[in-house]
C-alpha positions in Angstrom: -18.2 16.4 47.1 -17.0 17.6 43.7 -18.6 16.7 40.7 -17.5 13.5 39.0 -18.7 12.6 35.8 -17.5 8.9 34.5 -17.9 7.7 31.2 -19.6 4.1 30.7 -18.3 1.4 28.8 -20.6 2.1 25.8 -19.2 5.2 24.0 -21.5 5.5 21.4 -24.4 8.1 22.7 -21.9 11.4 22.3 -23.3 14.8 23.4 -24.3 17.4 20.6 -23.6 20.0 22.1 -22.4 19.5 25.5 -21.9 22.6 28.2 -19.4 21.4 30.7 -18.0 23.4 33.5 -14.2 23.8 34.1 -15.0 22.3 37.9 -16.2 19.4 35.9 -13.5 19.0 33.3 -10.9 18.9 36.3 -12.7 16.7 38.1 -12.9 14.0 35.2 -8.6 13.8 35.5 -9.1 10.0 36.4 -12.3 9.2 34.6 -11.9 6.4 31.8 -13.2 6.6 28.6 -15.2 3.1 29.2 -15.3 3.3 32.8 -18.7 2.4 34.6 -21.2 5.2 36.2 -23.7 8.3 35.4 -23.4 10.0 32.3 -23.6 13.9 32.1 -26.5 15.7 30.7 -25.7 16.5 27.0 -27.0 19.8 25.4 -29.1 19.5 22.2 -29.6 21.1 19.0 -33.3 21.8 18.6 -34.6 20.8 16.0 -36.5 24.1 14.8 -32.9 25.7 15.1 -31.5 23.0 12.8 -33.6 23.9 9.7 -30.5 24.5 7.6 -27.7 23.2 9.3 -24.6 24.6 9.8 -22.9 26.4 12.7 -24.3 26.5 16.1 -23.1 28.4 19.6 -25.1 27.8 23.3 -27.7 31.0 23.4 -26.8 34.2 25.6 -23.5 35.1 27.0 -23.7 32.5 29.8 -25.3 30.2 27.5 -28.7 30.0 28.8 -31.0 26.8 29.7 -34.4 25.4 29.1 -36.7 24.9 32.2 -35.6 20.8 31.5 -32.0 22.0 31.8 -30.8 21.5 28.3 -28.8 24.1 27.0 -30.4 26.4 24.1 -28.3 27.0 21.2 -28.4 29.5 18.2 -27.4 28.6 14.8 -25.3 30.1 12.5 -26.6 28.6 9.3 -24.5 26.9 6.5 -26.0 28.1 3.6 -24.4 25.4 1.1 -21.4 23.3 -0.2 -20.8 24.0 -3.9 -18.4 21.6 -5.3 -16.9 21.9 -8.6 -14.3 19.0 -10.3 -12.4 19.1 -13.4 -11.3 15.6 -14.2 -8.2 15.3 -16.6 -7.0 11.8 -17.6 -6.0 10.5 -14.1 -5.9 13.7 -12.2 -9.0 15.6 -10.8 -8.7 19.3 -9.4 -11.4 20.2 -7.0 -12.8 23.7 -6.0 -15.0 23.5 -2.4 -16.7 26.4 -1.6 -18.5 26.6 2.1 -21.0 29.5 2.6 -22.1 30.6 6.1 -24.3 33.6 7.7 -24.0 34.6 11.2 -27.7 35.7 11.9 -27.3 36.5 15.5 -26.5 40.0 17.0 -22.9 38.3 18.5 -19.4 38.2 16.7 -18.2 34.4 16.3 -15.5 32.1 15.4 -16.8 29.4 12.9 -14.9 26.6 13.5 -16.1 23.2 11.1 -14.6 19.6 10.7 -15.4 18.2 7.0 -13.9 14.9 5.2 -11.8 15.1 2.2 -10.2 12.2 0.0 -6.9 10.5 1.8 -4.5 11.7 -0.7 -6.0 15.1 -1.2 -3.0 17.9 -2.1 -4.8 20.8 -0.6 -3.0 23.7 -1.8 -5.1 26.8 -1.9 -7.5 29.0 0.5 -9.8 32.0 -0.1 -11.9 33.8 2.1 -14.4 36.3 1.2 -16.8 38.5 3.2 -18.2 41.3 1.9 -16.9 41.1 -1.4 -13.1 41.4 -0.2 -10.9 38.2 -1.1 -7.9 37.2 1.0 -5.8 34.8 0.1 -3.8 32.1 2.0 -0.6 31.0 2.6 1.4 27.9 3.6 3.1 27.9 7.2 4.4 25.4 9.7 1.5 24.6 11.4 2.1 26.2 15.0 3.3 29.2 13.2 0.1 29.4 11.0 -1.6 28.7 14.4 0.1 31.6 16.0 -0.8 33.9 12.9 -4.7 33.0 13.2 -4.9 33.5 17.1 -3.0 36.6 17.0 -5.0 38.1 14.1 -8.2 36.8 16.1 -7.7 38.4 19.3 -6.9 41.5 17.4 -10.5 41.7 15.5 -9.1 40.9 12.0 -10.9 38.5 10.2 -8.7 35.3 9.5 -9.3 31.6 8.5 -7.2 28.9 9.0 -6.9 25.2 7.0 -5.6 22.5 9.4 -5.3 18.6 8.8 -6.7 16.2 11.3 -6.1 13.0 9.4 -5.4 12.6 5.8 -8.9 12.6 5.6 -10.2 15.1 8.0 -10.1 18.7 8.0 -10.7 21.8 10.0 -11.4 25.3 8.8 -11.8 28.2 11.3 -13.1 31.6 10.7 -12.5 34.4 13.3 -14.6 37.6 13.7 -17.7 36.8 11.8 -19.7 39.8 12.7 -23.6 40.2 13.2 -25.7 39.3 10.2 -22.6 38.8 7.7 -22.1 35.8 5.4 -18.3 34.5 4.9 -17.5 32.1 1.8 -14.6 29.8 2.5 -13.0 28.1 -0.8 -10.2 25.7 -0.7 -9.1 23.9 -3.6 -7.0 20.5 -3.9 -6.8 17.7 -6.2 -6.2 13.7 -6.5 -4.9 11.2 -8.5 -8.1 9.0 -9.2 -8.4 5.1 -9.1 -8.1 3.2 -12.0 -9.0 -0.6 -11.2 -10.7 -3.5 -12.7 -11.3 -1.4 -15.9 -12.6 1.6 -14.2 -12.1 5.0 -13.2 -13.4 5.5 -9.8 -14.2 9.2 -8.1 -14.6 9.3 -4.4 -15.6 12.2 -2.6 -16.7 11.7 1.4 -19.1 14.4 2.1 -19.8 13.7 6.3 -17.1 12.9 9.0 -18.8 9.6 10.8 -18.7 9.1 14.6 -15.6 7.8 15.6 -15.0 5.3 18.6 -12.4 6.8 21.0 -10.2 4.3 23.0 -8.1 5.2 25.8 -8.1 7.2 29.3 -9.7 10.8 29.1 -7.4 13.6 29.3 -8.4 16.2 32.2 -8.6 18.8 29.4 -8.3 18.8 26.0 -4.8 19.4 25.2 -5.5 19.4 21.5 -7.7 22.4 22.1 -10.5 21.0 19.7 -14.4 21.3 20.8 -15.9 18.3 19.4 -18.3 15.9 21.5 -15.2 13.4 22.8 -12.6 14.0 25.1 -8.9 14.1 24.3 -7.5 10.5 25.5 -4.1 8.9 25.8 -4.8 6.8 22.8 -6.1 9.3 20.7 -4.6 12.7 22.3 -6.8 14.8 19.5 -10.2 13.1 20.0 -11.9 16.7 20.3 -10.6 17.7 16.8 -12.0 14.4 14.8 -15.6 14.2 16.6 -18.0 16.9 15.0 -21.4 17.4 17.0 -23.8 15.3 15.4 -27.4 16.5 14.1 -30.4 15.8 16.6 -32.6 12.6 15.1 -35.6 15.2 14.6 -33.9 17.9 12.9 -34.1 16.0 9.5 -31.0 16.5 7.1 -29.2 19.5 6.5 -25.6 20.9 5.2 -26.9 20.6 1.4 -24.1 20.2 -1.2 -24.5 21.0 -5.2 -22.0 19.5 -7.4 -20.6 19.1 -10.8 -17.9 16.8 -12.4 -16.5 17.8 -15.8 -14.5 14.5 -17.1 -11.8 15.0 -20.1 -10.9 11.3 -19.8 -8.8 11.2 -23.2 -11.1 8.6 -24.4 -14.5 8.1 -25.7 -16.4 7.3 -22.4 -19.1 4.7 -22.0 -21.3 4.4 -18.9 -21.1 6.9 -16.0 -22.6 5.5 -12.7 -23.2 6.7 -9.4 -24.3 4.2 -6.7 -25.2 6.2 -3.7 -26.8 9.6 -5.9 -28.9 10.3 -8.6 -27.1 12.3 -11.1 -27.8 13.3 -14.6 -24.8 12.9 -17.3 -24.4 15.3 -20.7 -22.4 14.9 -22.9 -21.0 18.0 -25.1 -19.9 17.6 -28.6 -16.0 18.1 -27.5 -15.9 14.2 -26.1 -16.4 15.4 -22.4 -19.1 13.9 -19.8 -20.7 16.4 -17.7 -22.2 15.1 -14.2 -24.8 17.2 -12.3 -26.7 15.9 -9.0 -30.3 15.7 -9.9 -32.3 18.3 -8.0 -30.7 21.5 -6.4 -29.1 20.3 -3.5 -28.5 16.9 -1.4 -27.7 16.6 2.2 -23.9 15.8 2.8 -24.7 12.6 4.7 -22.8 10.0 2.6 -19.8 9.6 -0.1 -20.2 11.0 -3.5 -19.2 7.9 -5.7 -18.5 8.2 -9.2 -17.4 5.7 -11.9 -16.7 5.6 -15.6 -15.4 3.2 -18.3 -14.4 3.2 -21.9 -16.9 3.0 -24.3 -15.1 -0.2 -25.8 -14.2 -2.8 -23.8 -10.5 -3.1 -23.4 -10.1 0.6 -24.8 -8.9 2.1 -21.5 -5.4 2.8 -20.8 -2.4 0.5 -20.6 -0.2 3.0 -20.2 0.3 6.7 -19.7 3.0 9.2 -18.7 2.0 12.7 -17.6 4.5 15.3 -16.9 4.8 19.0 -15.0 7.5 21.3 -14.9 7.8 23.8 -12.3 10.5 25.7 -10.3 13.2 23.9 -12.3 12.2 20.4 -11.7 10.6 18.1 -13.6 7.9 15.9 -11.9 6.4 12.4 -13.8 3.6 10.2 -13.0 3.5 7.0 -14.6 1.0 4.5 -14.8 1.1 0.9 -16.5 -1.3 -2.2 -16.3 1.2 -5.4 -15.9 0.1 -8.5 -17.1 -2.9 -10.2 -14.8 -2.6 -14.0 -14.1 -4.5 -16.2 -16.0 -3.7 -14.1 -19.3 -2.2 -15.5 -22.1 1.4 -17.7 -21.3 0.5 -16.6 -17.6 -1.9 -19.5 -16.9 -1.0 -20.0 -13.0 -2.6 -22.7 -10.5 -4.8 -21.3 -7.7 -2.6 -21.3 -4.7 -4.3 -22.8 -1.5 -5.0 -20.3 1.0 -5.6 -19.7 5.0 -8.0 -16.6 5.0 -9.3 -15.3 8.1 -12.2 -13.0 8.1 -12.6 -10.2 10.6 -15.9 -8.5 11.1 -17.0 -5.6 12.6 -20.0 -5.6 14.6 -19.8 -2.7 16.7 -22.7 -0.1 17.6 -22.1 2.1 14.1 -22.8 -1.1 12.1 -26.2 -1.6 13.1 -28.7 -1.4 10.3 -27.8 -1.4 6.5 -23.9 -1.7 7.3 -24.3 -5.0 9.0 -26.9 -6.0 6.7 -24.2 -5.5 4.0 -21.2 -6.9 5.6 -22.6 -10.5 6.3 -23.9 -10.6 2.5 -20.3 -10.2 1.6 -19.0 -12.2 4.0 -21.6 -15.0 2.9 -20.2 -14.6 -0.6 -16.4 -15.0 0.5 -17.5 -18.1 2.4 -19.2 -19.6 -0.6 -16.1 -19.2 -2.5 -13.6 -21.0 -0.6 -12.3 -24.3 -2.2 -11.8 -27.6 -0.5 -7.9 -26.6 -0.6 -8.4 -23.4 1.5 -8.9 -23.3 5.5 -10.7 -20.3 6.9 -11.3 -18.6 10.3 -14.1 -16.4 11.6 -13.6 -13.8 14.1 -16.2 -11.0 14.9 -15.5 -7.8 17.2 -17.2 -4.7 18.9 -16.1 -3.9 22.9 -14.3 -7.3 22.4 -14.1 -10.2 20.1 -14.7 -13.9 19.6 -13.9 -16.6 17.0 -15.7 -19.3 15.4 -13.0 -21.5 15.7 -9.2 -20.8 17.1 -7.3 -21.9 14.3 -8.3 -22.1 10.5 -10.1 -25.1 9.3 -10.7 -26.9 6.4 -13.1 -25.3 4.1 -15.4 -28.4 3.4 -19.3 -27.9 3.2 -20.3 -28.8 7.0 -17.5 -26.3 7.9 -18.6 -23.5 5.7 -22.3 -24.1 6.7 -21.9 -23.6 10.3 -20.0 -20.2 9.9 -22.8 -19.2 7.6 -25.4 -20.0 10.5 -23.0 -18.0 12.9 -22.6 -15.2 10.6 -26.4 -15.2 10.1 -26.6 -15.0 13.7 -24.6 -11.9 14.6 -26.0 -8.5 15.7 -24.1 -4.8 15.9 -23.6 -3.2 19.6 -21.0 -2.0 21.5 -17.8 0.1 20.5 -15.3 -1.0 17.9 -12.0 -2.3 19.7 -10.6 -3.1 16.3 -6.9 -3.5 17.5 -7.3 -6.8 19.9 -9.6 -8.2 17.2 -6.9 -7.9 14.2 -4.0 -8.7 16.9 -5.8 -11.9 17.2 -5.8 -12.4 13.7 -2.4 -11.5 13.0 -1.3 -14.2 15.6 -3.6 -16.5 14.2 -1.8 -16.5 10.4 1.7 -17.0 12.0 0.6 -19.6 14.8 0.7 -23.3 14.7 -1.7 -25.1 11.9 -2.1 -28.3 10.9 -0.4 -29.1 7.4 -3.1 -30.4 5.4 -1.2 -31.9 2.4 0.3 -28.8 0.6 2.2 -27.6 3.9 1.4 -24.6 5.6 4.1 -22.9 3.6 2.9 -22.8 0.6 -0.5 -21.5 1.6 -1.0 -17.9 0.9 -2.0 -16.3 4.5 -4.7 -13.6 3.9 -6.8 -11.3 6.5 -10.0 -9.7 5.2 -11.1 -7.1 7.4 -14.6 -6.0 7.1 -15.8 -2.6 8.7 -16.9 1.1 8.4 -13.3 1.5 9.9 -15.5 4.6 12.2 -12.2 4.5 14.8 -10.1 7.5 15.9 -6.9 5.3 16.5 -6.1 4.6 13.2 -2.2 5.2 13.8 -2.5 2.2 16.4 -3.9 -0.4 14.2 -1.6 0.8 11.2 1.5 0.6 13.4 0.0 -3.1 14.4 -0.2 -4.5 10.6 3.2 -3.0 9.8 4.7 -4.7 12.7 3.1 -8.1 12.8 2.2 -8.5 9.0 5.1 -10.7 8.1 4.7 -12.8 5.2 1.0 -12.5 5.3 -1.4 -10.0 3.4 -4.5 -7.9 4.9 -7.4 -7.0 2.3 -10.5 -4.3 3.5 -13.6 -4.2 2.4 -14.9 -0.7 3.5 -19.0 -1.0 4.4 -21.1 1.5 4.6 -22.2 5.4 3.1 -19.4 7.0 4.9 -16.6 4.4 5.6 -13.1 5.8 6.8 -11.4 5.7 3.5 -8.0 6.9 5.3 -8.1 3.6 7.5 -9.0 1.3 4.6 -6.5 2.1 2.1 -3.6 2.3 4.6 -4.4 -0.6 6.1 -4.3 -2.6 2.7 -1.3 -0.9 1.8 0.2 -1.7 5.4 -0.8 -5.1 5.0 0.7 -5.6 1.4 -2.8 -6.4 0.0 -5.9 -4.7 -1.6 -9.1 -3.0 -0.7 -12.5 -2.5 -1.9 -15.8 -0.6 -0.8 -19.2 -1.3 -0.8 -21.8 1.6 -0.4 -25.0 0.1 -1.7 -26.5 -3.2 -1.0 -26.7 -3.5 -5.1 -23.1 -3.4 -5.8 -22.0 -6.0 -3.5 -22.1 -8.6 -5.9 -20.1 -6.7 -7.9 -17.4 -5.5 -5.9 -16.8 -8.8 -4.0 -16.0 -10.5 -7.2 -13.4 -8.2 -7.9 -11.9 -8.4 -4.7 -12.2 -12.4 -5.0 -9.9 -12.3 -8.1 -7.2 -10.5 -5.9 -7.2 -12.8 -3.4 -7.3 -15.8 -5.6 -4.8 -14.8 -8.2 -1.1 -14.3 -7.2 0.0 -10.8 -7.0 3.0 -9.1 -9.0 5.6 -8.9 -6.2 9.0 -7.3 -6.0 8.0 -4.6 -8.2 11.0 -2.2 -9.5 11.8 0.5 -11.7 15.5 1.0 -13.1 17.1 3.1 -15.8 19.5 1.4 -17.7 21.0 4.3 -19.5 21.6 5.5 -16.2 20.4 8.6 -14.0 18.8 6.6 -11.1 20.4 9.0 -8.8 18.7 12.1 -10.0 15.5 10.5 -9.9 13.3 10.4 -6.9 10.4 7.6 -6.9 7.7 7.4 -4.7 6.0 5.0 -3.2 9.2 3.2 -2.3 9.3 0.3 -2.2 6.1 -0.3 -4.9 3.3 -1.6 -3.6 2.5 -5.5 -4.7 0.0 -5.1 -7.6 -3.2 -7.6 -7.8 -5.6 -8.5 -10.8 -7.2 -5.4 -12.3 -4.5 -3.2 -10.7 -1.9 -0.7 -12.1 1.4 0.4 -11.5 1.7 4.1 -10.4 4.6 5.7 -9.4 5.4 9.3 -9.1 9.0 10.6 -9.5 11.0 13.7 -9.6 13.2 13.6 -12.9 16.4 15.5 -13.1 18.7 14.1 -15.7 17.2 10.4 -15.9 17.7 8.6 -19.4 14.4 8.6 -21.7 13.8 5.0 -21.1 13.0 2.9 -17.8 12.4 -0.8 -17.4 9.4 -2.0 -14.8 10.0 -5.4 -13.6 8.7 -8.1 -10.8 7.4 -11.6 -10.4 4.6 -12.9 -10.9 4.0 -16.6 -9.5 7.4 -17.2 -9.3 8.1 -16.2 -12.5 10.2 -13.3 -13.5 8.6 -10.4 -15.6 9.8 -7.0 -17.2 8.7 -4.3 -19.6 10.1 -1.4 -21.1 8.8 2.2 -20.6 10.0 5.0 -22.9 9.1 8.5 -21.0 10.0 10.9 -23.7 7.0 12.9 -24.9 4.2 12.2 -22.6 1.1 14.8 -21.8 1.5 17.5 -19.8 -0.4 17.7 -17.0 -0.8 20.6 -14.2 -0.7 19.2 -10.5 1.6 16.3 -10.9 4.1 18.2 -8.9 1.4 18.9 -6.1 0.7 14.6 -6.5 4.3 14.0 -6.1 4.8 15.6 -2.8 1.5 14.4 -1.4 2.8 10.7 -2.2 6.1 11.4 -0.8 4.2 12.9 2.4 2.1 9.9 2.6 4.9 7.8 2.8 7.4 9.9 5.2 4.3 9.9 7.6 4.1 5.8 7.3 7.9 5.8 7.7 7.3 7.9 11.1 5.1 5.5 11.9 7.1 2.4 11.8 10.1 4.1 13.3 10.1 2.7 16.5 9.5 -0.8 15.4 13.1 -1.0 13.7 15.2 1.4 15.7 15.9 1.9 19.5 13.7 4.7 21.1 16.2 7.1 21.3 17.1 6.3 17.6 13.7 6.5 16.6 12.9 9.9 18.3 15.7 11.1 16.0 14.6 9.7 13.2 11.1 11.1 13.6 12.6 14.6 13.9 14.4 14.4 10.7 11.3 13.0 9.1 9.2 15.4 10.3 11.8 18.4 8.8 11.7 16.5 5.1 7.6 16.7 5.4 7.7 20.2 6.2 10.3 21.2 3.6 8.3 19.3 1.1 5.0 20.5 1.8 6.2 24.2 2.3 8.1 23.8 -1.1 4.9 22.6 -2.8 2.6 24.6 -0.9 0.7 21.9 0.6 -1.1 21.4 3.8 -0.3 18.4 5.9 -0.1 17.3 9.4 2.8 19.9 10.1 1.8 22.6 7.9 -1.3 24.8 7.3 -2.9 27.3 5.2 -4.0 30.5 6.9 -5.4 33.6 5.7 -5.5 37.1 7.6 -7.1 40.2 6.0 -5.0 43.1 6.6 -6.5 45.9 4.2 -8.9 46.6 6.5 -9.0 47.9 10.0 -10.2 45.2 12.8 -13.8 43.9 12.0 -14.6 43.4 15.7 -15.1 46.2 18.3 -12.5 46.5 20.8 -14.2 45.2 24.2 -16.7 43.1 22.2 -16.5 39.0 23.3 -16.0 36.5 20.5 -18.3 33.0 20.6 -16.9 30.0 19.1 -19.4 27.8 16.9 -19.2 24.3 15.6 -20.8 22.7 12.8 -23.3 19.8 13.4 -23.0 16.9 10.9 -25.7 14.4 9.4 -25.7 10.8 10.9 -24.2 8.9 7.5 -27.0 7.5 5.5 -28.1 4.0 6.6 -26.9 4.3 10.3 -29.1 3.4 12.6 -29.1 5.8 15.5 -30.3 3.2 17.9 -26.6 1.7 17.5 -25.4 4.8 19.0 -28.2 6.3 21.7 -28.8 5.1 24.9 -25.1 5.1 25.8 -23.1 7.3 27.9 -21.9 10.8 26.6 -18.4 11.7 26.6 -18.2 15.0 28.1 -16.7 18.1 26.1 -15.7 21.6 27.2 -17.9 24.2 26.9 -18.6 25.2 23.1 -18.9 28.7 24.1 -15.8 30.4 24.4 -15.2 33.9 25.8 -12.1 36.0 24.7 -10.4 39.0 26.4 -11.2 42.0 24.7 -9.4 43.2 21.3 -6.6 45.3 21.3 -7.7 48.3 19.7 -6.3 49.7 16.4 -4.7 53.4 16.3 -7.0 55.6 14.7 -6.7 56.4 11.0 -4.5 52.9 10.8 -5.9 51.0 8.4 -4.0 48.1 6.7 -3.8 48.9 3.3 -1.7 45.9 2.5 -2.8 42.5 0.8 -1.8 39.2 2.9 -0.5 37.3 0.2 2.4 40.4 -0.3 2.9 40.8 3.8 4.5 37.3 3.7 7.1 36.6 5.2 7.0 39.7 7.5 3.1 38.7 8.5 4.1 38.0 12.4 5.5 41.4 12.7 3.3 43.0 11.0 0.6 41.6 13.4 3.0 42.0 16.7 3.0 45.7 15.7 -0.3 46.0 15.3 -1.1 44.1 18.9 1.0 46.8 20.6 -0.6 50.1 19.3 2.5 50.7 16.5 1.2 51.8 13.2 0.8 49.0 10.3 3.5 49.7 8.2 3.2 48.6 4.4 6.2 46.9 3.0 6.3 46.0 -0.7 
């Protein structure tokens, strides 16, 4: 009788290093990610082996076991991560360096998964082994993977950076020898958020566990080695679920960090809600921020906020530009008028507000406490002109009332009691809950005097966003939002920033994040202003003097703007006039302002930010193609969009869903001896700070492929044929060189 392991309904207890045989994997072809049944025994990473954290792999060539049956593992330590950030006005440039050491006697392929800000423009990779530096180059994803795989099979040191989500990346390093250290550095930049009078830098440091719905595939077609199986709903689940450190292992993956801020104005208070920091202020007007102590564990987002020393002294308008490859790129920031300002006093509209609260297992503990407090504050802000509804979700969903009810004192009091009694457990079936919320705001509703059409229809989603099926939710919002607005509140120490920001944009709303209990009041007060005041809509840029056809502006269309939010537009300018006009409608009133773009400030990186924003918008267009086109036409549109993304990413050297950075050391002979097997290793990550492990444990574990992979013997390099050509000088002939080396043909250098 074949061995069959079926995954249970509660998904959260994932294996930390589960060794599964091929027979077991095949037998699971018909298993469901949520079916009842016994669970596979997970292999664990012993606490004694996790002092430093980092890479791990099963011990012994066959992956041995302890007497109790748990798989033994060895650790390839993550010595540390060093992060340096340079802020210049609106742009932040990051250099992130990971250092690993292989203390085992085995040759290893190191694979680690880590988060980045969701709008990161990743453009550089450097691999350093034994003092030798190899630069990466950008390639289409499939080609980069082929180059990396070929180099790995030949025993050459190589590194590959791939994007799994806009905020999740994977780096693989091939052929790390016994006792060797490797340094892998990436560089990227992002546009900082300037909202509500202050700048915010948000750098995620840990990929939290994700809820993975759907039918499990018999094998991981995506080729990942995470704790989750690929499913029909999340086909790359194995690539976004890095293993978790054992509870008794303590925290690991140490991080050092420094941020140098050149804001362009006198900086006032600098704060971080989740980390202790030291701020020094050199005489040149900058602020330099460091973490207190030598290092901190990577278990929460690093959030840094600063504002002008004088209230109102922040930027009201700015234009930054960069010229590269004969093209001019620009970044425009403009603070629009705010409702309630001089001459713009507008009545507060009546609203139908649907609150959607996440009570899944990942929210257990501090996160749910914060979420309930935030929702309680929102309920207290409702007026008699408003109506509301509360939906909670986990493995399923339920609502307090099927339709919005008047926000009188009795109804609000009942809702407060209901919210206080909610507990966290189960999965995160967010799509069903949001579907119900969207159906409710568009369904029949009682007219309360002002008429349903005059009401603002708003949905407030409060969650940590710990799901793997983001695209499914975003497609739902895009297709059904209608004239409603969706706002998000990201809860906890490590929320899914990609989902929070993209869902708000798809829902034509706004977002906020709450990391610590002490900032709930301030963050929610900012959100209330956006909920209660009219947005600036129908925002447009025009060039009165012509040249509009030579301007490529992203995003398109420009988003609605809420109180405290600037207009930010990235553009490619070739032959446009020096003056543009910005217009929109605020509470039904037309508004327009002229902006002169001559002069401005030069800012390296604007071109990359333009490219990243274009790619973001094109990915959204790809996601919504099926909403507006017939299936055949949608497929053709997606092919065309993909090509445009690839062309943009390759032209600007950016990592995207369809492009990757790859580095191969061709300066020396292959490092791994012929016939020596290569073992794969993954990086276990910390449980995000404030998460309650009890919300994850005691539930079935999803089977994954064995973390140990043995390769065929490497093809030997011909005697005396050491490559002398640096990788960045072999492009675009890299594949030919690798093919020649693999077939035994001498490696020829080309200038």
